[in-house]
C-alpha positions as CSV (number, residue, x, y, z in Angstrom):
1,X,-0.1,-0.2,-0.6
2,X,2.7,2.2,1.1
3,X,4.5,1.4,-2.1
4,X,1.9,2.2,-4.9
5,X,1.0,6.1,-3.1
6,X,4.7,6.4,-3.7
7,X,4.7,5.3,-7.2
8,X,1.7,7.7,-7.9
9,X,3.0,10.4,-6.6
10,X,6.1,9.5,-8.3
11,X,3.6,9.5,-11.8
12,X,1.9,12.4,-11.1
13,X,5.1,14.4,-10.7
14,X,6.7,12.9,-13.7
15,X,3.8,14.3,-15.8
16,X,4.1,17.8,-14.2
17,X,7.5,17.8,-15.1
18,X,6.5,17.2,-18.4
19,X,4.1,19.8,-18.8
20,X,6.6,22.5,-17.5
21,X,9.1,21.0,-20.3
22,X,6.4,21.3,-22.4
23,X,5.1,24.9,-22.0
24,X,8.1,26.2,-21.9
25,X,8.0,26.7,-18.0
26,X,11.6,26.3,-17.0
27,X,11.3,28.4,-13.4
28,X,8.2,25.9,-12.5
29,X,10.1,22.4,-13.3
30,X,13.3,24.0,-10.8
31,X,9.8,25.5,-8.6
32,X,8.9,21.0,-8.6
33,X,12.1,19.9,-8.0
34,X,12.3,22.7,-5.0
35,X,8.9,21.4,-4.0
36,X,10.0,17.3,-4.7
37,X,12.6,18.3,-2.3
38,X,10.9,19.5,0.8
39,X,7.7,17.4,0.4
40,X,10.6,14.9,0.5
41,X,8.4,11.3,2.4
42,X,9.7,9.2,5.5
43,X,10.9,6.4,4.2
44,X,14.0,7.4,5.5
45,X,15.8,4.6,7.8
46,X,14.1,4.1,11.0
47,X,11.8,2.7,13.1
48,X,8.0,4.4,14.0
49,X,6.5,4.8,16.7
50,X,3.9,1.2,16.7
51,X,7.5,-0.4,15.6
52,X,9.3,0.5,18.7
53,X,6.4,0.0,21.1
54,X,6.4,-3.3,20.2
55,X,9.9,-3.7,20.7
56,X,9.4,-2.5,24.1
57,X,6.8,-5.2,24.7
58,X,8.8,-8.0,23.1
59,X,12.1,-6.7,25.4
60,X,9.5,-6.2,29.1
61,X,7.2,-9.8,28.1
62,X,11.9,-11.3,27.6
63,X,12.4,-9.5,31.4
64,X,9.3,-10.9,33.2
65,X,10.4,-14.3,32.2
66,X,14.1,-14.2,32.6
67,X,14.3,-12.6,36.1
68,X,12.7,-14.6,37.7
69,X,14.9,-17.5,36.2
70,X,18.2,-15.9,37.1
71,X,17.1,-15.1,40.7
72,X,16.1,-19.2,40.9
73,X,19.0,-19.9,39.4
74,X,21.2,-17.5,42.1
75,X,19.2,-19.3,45.0
76,X,20.0,-22.8,43.4
77,X,24.0,-21.5,43.0
78,X,24.4,-20.2,47.4
79,X,22.7,-23.3,47.9
80,X,25.5,-25.4,46.1
81,X,28.2,-23.5,47.6
82,X,27.2,-23.8,51.7
83,X,26.1,-27.8,50.4
84,X,29.7,-28.0,49.4
85,X,31.3,-25.8,52.4
86,X,29.4,-27.8,54.8
87,X,30.6,-30.9,53.6
88,X,34.4,-29.7,54.1
89,X,34.3,-28.9,57.1
90,X,32.5,-31.9,57.9
91,X,34.6,-33.9,56.5
92,X,37.4,-32.2,58.6
93,X,35.0,-32.8,62.1
94,X,35.2,-36.1,61.4
95,X,39.1,-36.3,60.4
96,X,40.0,-34.2,63.0
97,X,37.5,-37.1,65.6
98,X,39.6,-40.3,64.1
99,X,43.5,-38.6,65.0
100,X,42.7,-36.3,68.4
101,X,40.1,-38.9,68.9
102,X,37.3,-36.2,71.0
103,X,35.1,-33.9,68.2
104,X,36.9,-29.9,67.8
105,X,34.7,-27.0,69.3
106,X,35.4,-24.4,67.5
107,X,35.9,-24.2,63.6
108,X,40.1,-22.2,65.2
109,X,40.5,-26.1,65.7
110,X,39.9,-27.4,61.7
111,X,42.7,-24.6,59.8
112,X,45.4,-28.0,60.3
113,X,42.4,-29.5,57.6
114,X,40.4,-27.0,55.2
115,X,43.2,-24.8,53.6
116,X,42.1,-21.2,53.4
117,X,39.8,-21.7,56.4
118,X,39.7,-18.3,56.6
119,X,38.3,-17.2,52.7
120,X,35.5,-20.3,54.2
121,X,32.6,-18.6,54.2
122,X,28.4,-18.3,53.3
123,X,27.2,-16.6,50.3
124,X,25.1,-13.8,51.4
125,X,21.6,-13.8,49.6
126,X,19.2,-16.1,50.1
127,X,19.1,-20.7,49.6
128,X,16.5,-23.2,49.5
129,X,16.0,-25.5,52.4
130,X,14.4,-29.8,52.3
131,X,10.7,-28.1,53.6
132,X,10.4,-25.9,50.5
133,X,11.5,-23.4,52.6
134,X,14.2,-19.9,50.7
135,X,16.0,-18.4,53.7
136,X,18.1,-15.8,53.7
137,X,22.1,-15.9,55.2
138,X,22.9,-14.2,57.9
139,X,26.4,-12.8,58.9
140,X,27.1,-15.8,61.3
141,X,28.7,-17.5,59.1
142,X,29.9,-21.5,59.9
143,X,29.2,-22.5,63.6
144,X,30.1,-26.3,64.9
145,X,26.8,-27.8,66.8
146,X,26.0,-30.7,68.8
147,X,23.4,-32.9,67.3
148,X,21.3,-34.4,68.9
149,X,22.3,-37.8,68.5
150,X,26.1,-36.3,70.0
151,X,27.8,-35.3,66.7
152,X,29.7,-32.6,66.7
153,X,28.5,-31.5,62.5
154,X,28.4,-27.1,61.0
155,X,25.5,-25.9,60.5
156,X,24.8,-22.4,58.8
157,X,21.6,-20.6,60.7
158,X,21.0,-23.8,63.0
159,X,20.7,-25.5,59.8
160,X,22.6,-29.1,59.1
161,X,23.6,-30.6,55.3
162,X,20.7,-32.4,55.4
163,X,18.7,-29.7,55.8
164,X,19.7,-27.0,52.4
165,X,18.9,-28.5,49.0
166,X,15.5,-28.6,46.9
167,X,12.4,-30.7,47.4
168,X,12.5,-33.2,45.5
169,X,9.3,-33.3,42.9
170,X,7.7,-36.3,42.5
171,X,6.6,-37.8,39.4
172,X,2.9,-38.4,38.9
173,X,3.0,-42.8,38.6
174,X,0.5,-43.8,34.9
175,X,-1.3,-46.3,35.8
């Protein structure tokens, strides 16, 4: 549609130029050329408002989908790091117990078993618990706690290693 309108306008201009030349009016021809330059259609490179709004809407929809997935990925990464750290600490506790015959009272006693123990800090942000909840880390850090079974384990915010992770989704059995 747009193209046919431009073709029609061009034909009209060409006819007007031919008439001006046939009648011997070069001033009219110059005037037509000037008008053609000034009244050039807006078919130059660029986007219409509708196209811009459509692109912005598409970007908005993509962002609405991507941002929650990114936040969930960060929470999952934090949970994995906490699980790894607690596993490392619990292994060090087991080695300490095997070597010394007693449980360590604090993390400082595990310096011989963990390289760069001072850098072992929980990530900031949220993490998943197996009971389906999501919690935020506090500034407390990892601590050693004696459980109800009498065994010393590393904990974060009062949660042991087995408390961290996502709940397993049970698949519906087809029967």
